[in-house]
ZAVEXVEX-978615 format. One record per residue (C-alpha): residue in one letter; x, y, z; residue number from 1. Coordinates in Angstrom, 3 decimals, decimal comma, m for minus. Layout:
BEGIN
 res       c1       c2       c3   n
   a        X        Y        Z NUM
...
! end
This chain:
BEGIN
 res       c1       c2       c3   n
   q   10,033   12,107    3,050   1
   i   12,086    8,983    3,662   2
   i   14,471    6,955    1,506   3
   v   15,050    3,354    2,628   4
   d   16,373    1,733   m0,554   5
   d   19,859    1,961   m2,022   6
   d   18,246    3,830   m4,888   7
   d   17,947    7,505   m3,876   8
   s   15,089    8,094   m6,303   9
   k   12,782    5,838   m4,264  10
   v   11,245    8,304   m1,845  11
   w    8,386    7,396    0,493  12
   s    6,234   10,412    1,400  13
   l    4,170   10,150    4,542  14
   y    2,082   11,923    7,134  15
   d    2,651   10,525   10,615  16
   a    0,073   11,966   13,001  17
   g   m1,078   11,217   16,531  18
   p    0,802   10,022   19,631  19
   r    4,295    8,707   18,837  20
   s    4,112    6,471   21,910  21
   i    1,793    4,141   19,962  22
   r    3,870    1,284   18,550  23
   c    1,189   m0,334   16,372  24
   p   m0,353    2,483   14,309  25
   l   m2,851    2,309   11,459  26
   i   m1,166    2,823    8,087  27
   f   m3,104    3,945    4,996  28
   l   m2,136    2,820    1,486  29
   p   m3,728    4,772   m1,394  30
   p   m5,243    3,534   m4,677  31
   v   m3,584    3,953   m8,096  32
   s   m4,738    7,550   m8,472  33
   g   m4,153    8,554   m4,860  34
   t   m1,484   10,308   m2,852  35
   a   m0,942   10,185    0,907  36
   d   m3,257   13,140    1,479  37
   v   m6,387   11,440    0,081  38
   f   m6,844   10,159    3,647  39
   f   m6,892   13,626    5,225  40
   q  m10,422   13,076    6,591  41
   q   m9,248    9,948    8,433  42
   i   m6,060   11,611    9,713  43
   l   m7,983   14,579   11,124  44
   a  m10,748   12,568   12,777  45
   l   m8,761    9,605   14,092  46
   t   m5,887   11,622   15,562  47
   g   m8,509   13,787   17,271  48
   w   m9,742   10,630   19,017  49
   g   m6,227    9,643   20,092  50
   y   m5,156    7,246   17,321  51
   r   m1,760    7,247   15,629  52
   v   m2,174    7,083   11,873  53
   i    0,322    7,163    9,029  54
   a   m0,743    7,891    5,447  55
   l    1,765    6,779    2,827  56
   q    2,649    7,419   m0,743  57
   y    4,866    4,734   m2,185  58
   p    7,738    5,369   m4,573  59
   v    8,073    3,828   m8,028  60
   y    8,144    0,029   m7,718  61
   w    7,571   m2,235  m10,690  62
   d    6,749   m5,510   m8,966  63
   h    5,038   m6,648   m5,769  64
   l    8,127   m8,222   m4,245  65
   e   10,105   m5,013   m4,654  66
   f    7,254   m3,043   m3,047  67
   c    7,037   m5,474   m0,098  68
   d   10,768   m5,319    0,458  69
   g   10,726   m1,508    0,410  70
   f    7,744   m1,365    2,756  71
   r    9,440   m3,711    5,210  72
   k   12,514   m1,454    5,208  73
   l   10,281    1,554    5,814  74
   l    8,676   m0,106    8,870  75
   d   12,156   m0,979   10,146  76
   h   13,199    2,644    9,670  77
   l   10,117    3,829   11,597  78
   q   10,882    1,163   14,255  79
   l    7,430   m0,409   13,927  80
   d    7,344   m4,158   14,288  81
   k    3,559   m4,586   13,912  82
   v    1,015   m2,371   12,140  83
   h   m2,630   m2,273   11,110  84
   l   m3,120   m1,619    7,392  85
   f   m5,978    0,175    5,646  86
   g   m5,654   m0,306    1,897  87
   a   m7,883    1,228   m0,766  88
   s   m8,163   m0,678   m4,048  89
   l   m4,538   m1,281   m5,193  90
   g   m3,458   m0,235   m1,675  91
   g   m5,578   m3,086   m0,294  92
   f   m4,049   m5,586   m2,699  93
   l   m0,530   m4,458   m1,711  94
   a   m1,494   m4,694    1,979  95
   q   m2,526   m8,334    1,461  96
   k    0,655   m9,086   m0,509  97
   f    2,735   m7,541    2,291  98
   a    0,930   m9,623    4,925  99
   e    1,623  m12,691    2,771 100
   y    5,278  m11,668    2,232 101
   t    5,908  m11,297    5,982 102
   h    3,828  m14,284    7,114 103
   k    6,843  m16,108    8,579 104
   s    7,674  m13,194   10,875 105
   p    4,361  m11,301   10,812 106
   r    4,367   m7,529   10,557 107
   v    0,653   m7,041    9,891 108
   q   m1,626   m7,170   12,926 109
   s   m4,868   m6,585   11,002 110
   l   m6,244   m5,495    7,618 111
   i   m9,026   m3,159    6,499 112
   l   m9,576   m3,672    2,783 113
   c  m11,615   m0,936    1,120 114
   n  m12,989   m1,595   m2,388 115
   s  m10,115   m4,008   m2,806 116
   f   m9,396   m7,222   m4,683 117
   s   m7,314  m10,381   m4,295 118
   d   m6,471  m11,252   m7,893 119
   t   m5,232   m8,798  m10,528 120
   s   m6,620  m10,845  m13,412 121
   i  m10,068   m9,312  m12,748 122
   f   m8,965   m6,217  m14,709 123
   n   m8,251   m8,272  m17,864 124
   q   m5,145   m6,159  m18,355 125
   t   m2,404   m8,649  m17,494 126
   w   m1,299   m8,701  m21,139 127
   t   m0,829   m4,888  m21,233 128
   a    0,818   m4,679  m17,793 129
   n    4,273   m4,841  m19,338 130
   s    3,669   m1,931  m21,681 131
   f    2,476    0,749  m19,244 132
   w    6,029    2,012  m18,766 133
   l    6,114    2,992  m22,456 134
   m    2,911    5,022  m22,422 135
   p    2,873    8,803  m22,060 136
   a    1,356   10,253  m18,895 137
   f   m1,824   11,549  m20,589 138
   m   m2,697    8,039  m21,805 139
   l   m2,134    6,555  m18,356 140
   k   m4,345    9,240  m16,794 141
   k   m7,036    8,437  m19,345 142
   i   m6,923    4,744  m18,345 143
   v   m7,341    5,648  m14,663 144
   l  m10,080    8,223  m15,294 145
   g  m12,015    5,583  m17,238 146
   n  m12,770    3,908  m13,892 147
   f  m14,106    7,067  m12,228 148
   a  m17,864    7,336  m11,842 149
   s  m19,745    9,440  m14,369 150
   g  m23,311   10,676  m14,467 151
   p  m25,221   12,556  m11,774 152
   l  m23,583   12,408   m8,329 153
   d  m24,329   13,934   m4,966 154
   p  m22,146   16,955   m4,035 155
   e  m19,848   15,029   m1,653 156
   m  m19,119   12,366   m4,248 157
   a  m18,543   14,975   m6,948 158
   d  m16,126   16,811   m4,625 159
   g  m14,357   13,519   m3,837 160
   i  m13,866   12,777   m7,532 161
   d  m12,627   16,334   m8,198 162
   f  m10,109   15,913   m5,395 163
   m   m8,887   12,574   m6,787 164
   v   m8,602   14,020  m10,315 165
   d   m6,492   16,803   m8,839 166
   r   m4,265   14,238   m7,058 167
   l   m3,993   12,189  m10,244 168
   e   m2,725   15,284  m12,067 169
   s    0,085   15,574   m9,516 170
   l    1,478   12,107  m10,335 171
   g    4,258   11,748  m12,877 172
   q    4,470    9,236  m15,737 173
   s    6,678    6,729  m13,912 174
   e    4,547    6,876  m10,726 175
   l    1,363    6,172  m12,666 176
   a    2,915    3,572  m14,950 177
   s    4,411    1,662  m12,023 178
   r    1,145    1,678  m10,072 179
   l   m0,867    0,477  m13,052 180
   t    1,748   m2,233  m13,546 181
   l    1,371   m3,341   m9,910 182
   n   m2,404   m3,199  m10,341 183
   c   m2,479   m5,367  m13,451 184
   q    0,565   m7,669  m13,536 185
   n   m0,458  m11,266  m13,010 186
   s   m0,677  m11,933   m9,268 187
   y   m3,060  m13,151   m6,602 188
   v   m3,181  m13,441   m2,828 189
   e   m2,447  m16,777   m1,146 190
   p   m5,046  m16,788    1,646 191
   h   m3,599  m19,685    3,664 192
   k   m0,620  m17,471    4,534 193
   i   m2,739  m14,729    6,067 194
   r   m5,840  m16,461    7,339 195
   d   m5,064  m15,752   11,011 196
   i   m5,086  m11,976   10,534 197
   p   m8,290  m10,128   11,550 198
   v   m9,817   m8,598    8,411 199
   t  m12,580   m6,080    7,765 200
   i  m13,810   m5,902    4,173 201
   m  m15,264   m2,489    3,362 202
   d  m17,195   m2,018    0,166 203
   v  m19,978    0,015   m1,380 204
   f  m23,298   m1,006   m2,878 205
   d  m23,338    1,690   m5,549 206
   q  m21,171    2,016   m8,653 207
   s  m17,443    1,410   m8,215 208
   a  m14,592    0,094  m10,325 209
   l  m14,922   m3,316   m8,662 210
   s  m17,109   m5,970  m10,215 211
   t  m19,535   m8,048   m8,142 212
   e  m17,386  m11,102   m8,933 213
   a  m14,331   m9,419   m7,409 214
   k  m16,287   m8,642   m4,230 215
   e  m17,635  m12,188   m3,989 216
   e  m14,114  m13,514   m4,421 217
   m  m12,976  m11,414   m1,430 218
   y  m15,802  m12,765    0,764 219
   k  m14,859  m16,319   m0,211 220
   l  m11,201  m15,676    0,528 221
   y  m11,922  m14,258    3,990 222
   p  m15,017  m16,109    5,231 223
   n  m14,482  m14,868    8,802 224
   a  m13,899  m11,240    7,873 225
   r  m16,107   m8,535    9,273 226
   r  m18,038   m6,760    6,570 227
   a  m18,474   m3,021    6,501 228
   h  m20,995   m2,143    3,808 229
   l  m21,718    1,399    2,719 230
   k  m24,897    1,965    0,747 231
   t  m23,145    4,648   m1,296 232
   g  m19,646    6,012   m1,593 233
   g  m18,410    5,024   m5,056 234
   n  m14,698    4,459   m5,505 235
   f  m13,603    6,835   m2,758 236
   p  m15,833    6,413    0,312 237
   y  m13,023    7,617    2,609 238
   l  m13,436   11,034    0,969 239
   c  m17,172   11,332    0,446 240
   r  m18,519    9,123    3,267 241
   s  m15,744    9,754    5,767 242
   a  m17,927    9,692    8,905 243
   e  m19,138    6,149    8,130 244
   v  m15,677    4,967    7,099 245
   n  m14,135    6,425   10,268 246
   l  m16,742    4,691   12,432 247
   y  m16,019    1,333   10,759 248
   i  m12,281    1,880   11,285 249
   q  m12,889    2,506   14,992 250
   i  m15,073   m0,591   15,269 251
   h  m12,333   m2,635   13,600 252
   l   m9,612   m1,300   15,912 253
   l  m11,768   m1,728   19,014 254
   q  m10,760   m5,414   19,298 255
   f   m7,164   m4,313   20,013 256
   h   m7,933   m1,734   22,723 257
   g   m6,172   m2,586   25,936 258
   t   m3,571   m4,770   24,164 259
   r   m0,083   m3,866   23,013 260
   y   m1,472   m3,711   19,480 261
   a   m3,830   m0,840   20,302 262
   a   m3,586    1,978   17,753 263
   i   m5,062    4,434   20,264 264
   d   m3,621    6,250   23,270 265
   p   m5,016    4,285   26,287 266
   s   m5,842    7,505   28,150 267
   m   m8,280    8,400   25,347 268
   v  m10,415    5,282   25,832 269
   s  m13,090    5,556   28,498 270
   a  m15,197    2,647   29,738 271
   e  m18,382    4,390   28,538 272
   e  m16,893    4,888   25,114 273
   l  m16,054    1,217   24,845 274
   e  m19,616    0,297   25,823 275
   v  m21,069    2,659   23,245 276
   q  m18,818    1,211   20,568 277
   k  m19,681   m2,345   21,504 278
   l  m23,346   m1,454   21,215 279
   s  m22,874    0,141   17,809 280
   l  m20,860   m2,913   16,775 281
   h  m23,694   m5,177   17,856 282
   t  m26,345   m3,208   15,970 283
   s  m24,230   m2,784   12,840 284
   n  m23,711   m6,546   12,648 285
   e  m27,413   m7,357   12,850 286
   p  m28,752   m8,371    9,463 287
   e  m30,549   m5,593    7,622 288
   e  m34,129   m6,193    6,621 289
   q  m34,402   m6,791    2,939 290
! end
């Protein structure tokens, strides 16, 4: 746990795993309901392959600027000048805002945006954003749970939702209220400030909290982004479709192998492995037959 602000109550919790010699790790930012450990499947798999990954849980921040400032101080504290960011839902929005915030002296080398959005007005909650801080925890949890999938689910997805419900229970009123405020207060991403950053957009074709319009908006915003589509996976594909998500993460990070922005220990990358990944990249980018 790390405190970087003057306010001692603002504690960042994080898991930092993999080789410390890597200076440009992949950092995971959770959704509203998530804690740092929702990415345990990615931490286990990716560190096993030689990547350095950091999963974060942010303290209570009530506006995007305050979050960005705190995150910048955290990177300074960890002595990381450039990082790759994987953001899920709200985490993805905050990752884009941070890239925008630091565009004059860039800190973000690349972005993986999972089930994410670029404009908070899609939730039609901007008018209630200022009242979340008043609501009791049980009401806030109810708002979040309203976006979770219901109906028949396969076992992995059901387990993923159970895990997220459990994590949600562990969050206090101010943590939840502040995240919902960040999720819904009126704000959007200014794409011209971050258009040079390599982006992979990861989304699912089955039911998730994101509308089709929100997804289309993301494609329009990042016309050159790679697209990583999962046929199923709901709101939390990193939990219930972790093998696919981890493969897409590797494909995304492949473009930095052999550079100083590599998130992987160079000794863990063999020539054959690179060839295999390039092949899988080639096949995954071929259009699917309709």
